[in-house]
Structures are given as structure tokens and as C-alpha cells.
C-alpha positions in Angstrom: 80.5 118.1 94.8 80.7 114.3 94.3 84.2 114.2 95.7 83.1 116.0 98.8 80.2 113.7 99.3 82.4 110.6 98.7 85.0 112.0 101.2 82.3 112.5 103.9 80.9 109.1 103.3 84.4 107.6 103.6 85.0 109.5 106.9 81.7 108.3 108.4 82.4 104.7 107.2 85.7 104.6 109.0 84.8 106.7 112.0 84.5 103.7 114.3 88.0 102.3 113.6 90.6 103.3 116.1 94.2 102.6 117.2 95.1 102.2 120.8 98.5 101.9 122.4 99.8 102.3 126.0 103.1 102.8 127.9 103.3 102.4 131.6 106.4 102.7 133.8 106.6 101.8 137.5 109.4 101.9 140.0 109.1 100.0 143.3 105.5 99.2 142.5 104.4 102.8 142.1 103.3 104.0 138.6 105.4 107.0 137.7 104.4 107.4 134.1 101.5 106.3 132.0 100.6 107.2 128.4 97.5 106.0 126.6 97.1 106.9 123.0 93.8 106.7 121.0 93.6 107.9 117.5 91.1 107.4 114.6 92.3 105.0 112.0 93.3 106.7 108.8 92.4 103.8 106.6 89.8 101.0 106.6 91.6 97.9 107.9 91.0 94.7 106.1 90.4 91.3 107.7 87.9 89.7 110.0 86.8 91.4 113.2 87.0 89.3 116.4 85.0 90.2 119.6 87.3 90.9 122.5 85.3 92.7 125.3 82.4 94.8 126.4 82.8 98.3 127.9 80.3 100.6 129.5 77.7 102.2 127.1 77.8 105.9 126.3 76.1 108.0 128.9 75.6 111.2 126.9 74.1 111.2 123.4 76.1 114.3 122.5 79.4 112.7 123.4 81.5 111.8 120.4 83.0 108.3 120.1 86.5 109.7 120.5 85.5 111.5 123.8 83.8 108.3 125.0 87.0 106.3 124.3 89.2 108.9 126.1 87.1 108.2 129.3 87.4 104.4 128.9 91.2 104.2 128.6 91.6 101.9 131.6 88.9 99.5 130.4 90.5 99.5 127.0 93.8 98.6 128.5 92.3 95.6 130.3 90.7 94.5 127.0 94.0 94.7 125.0 96.4 93.4 127.7 96.4 90.0 126.0 97.5 91.5 122.6 101.1 92.4 121.7 102.6 93.4 125.1 106.2 93.9 125.9 107.3 93.9 129.6 110.7 94.9 130.7 111.5 94.2 134.4 114.7 94.9 136.2 115.5 94.7 139.9 118.5 95.5 142.0 119.1 94.4 145.6 121.7 96.0 147.8 122.4 96.1 151.5 120.3 99.2 151.8 117.2 97.9 150.0 115.9 96.7 146.7 114.7 98.6 143.6 112.4 97.3 141.0 111.5 98.9 137.7 108.9 97.7 135.3 108.0 99.0 131.8 104.9 97.7 130.1 104.4 98.7 126.4 101.2 97.8 124.5 102.0 98.0 120.9 99.4 99.7 118.7 96.2 97.7 118.2 93.6 98.4 115.5 90.1 98.0 116.8 86.5 98.6 115.9 83.9 100.0 118.3 80.3 99.0 118.1 78.0 101.3 120.1 74.6 100.1 121.2 72.1 101.6 123.7 72.8 98.9 126.3 76.5 98.1 125.7 79.6 98.9 123.7 81.5 96.1 122.1 85.2 96.2 121.1 86.5 94.1 118.2 90.1 93.6 117.0 91.1 93.0 113.4 92.8 89.6 112.7 96.0 90.0 110.6 
């Protein structure tokens, strides 16, 4: 019984820690592929938290934090765009036209979500 209580306490203590990553591919300035991944963090990260941005507050009290984050993917991307990002760009010019391909990869970022009634704050962990 104690183990179950401890496990539940640990789950609730780490419920606000998440990992976000993104992968976008565009060709000739049209996005053909985008993949956003949000997952709960499996362990409690160590280190200091640094504020990075605000996102809209939750609109439904029954909505889980994970569901809330799924709806805020675009805003999270704009928050983390200054983190570890890899951009690969290639272009080809011929007599018939030009072709441009861009691949943007946001490496996984651990973050903490603080939900208040008026605003939601996003913090990243310093390594």
C-alpha cells in the first residue's frame, strides 16, 4: 500500500514535466510534412528552471494538461524555436525553374508547465 501511494505521489509530482520536439519539411515554401511530439517526462529533471514564454490559459477545467498542450503545439514551437534547432536547406536552379527544400528539426526539449487561472507559463531546464 505504501509503494502504491509513493508511486502515485511521484506521478503527480512529475506530471507537469514534458518533452517537446518538432520536425517540419517544406518544398518550394509549402509545408509538406510536420510532426510535433509531446510526451510526459519519465523522470524528474534536475537543474534550474528558466522562464521562456507564456501561452494561453486552459479554457476547460476538465481538460488534462496533456490535452491542453496538444492544442498549443504551434505556440510551443514558437517558444522553443530559439533552443536546439537544426535547419537543412537546399536549392536547385535550372532553366525550367528553381526548387528549394528546407527541413527544420527541433531537438527534444524538457520543459515545465505552470498553469494558473490567468496564464500558463513555460519553463525550460538549464543543463
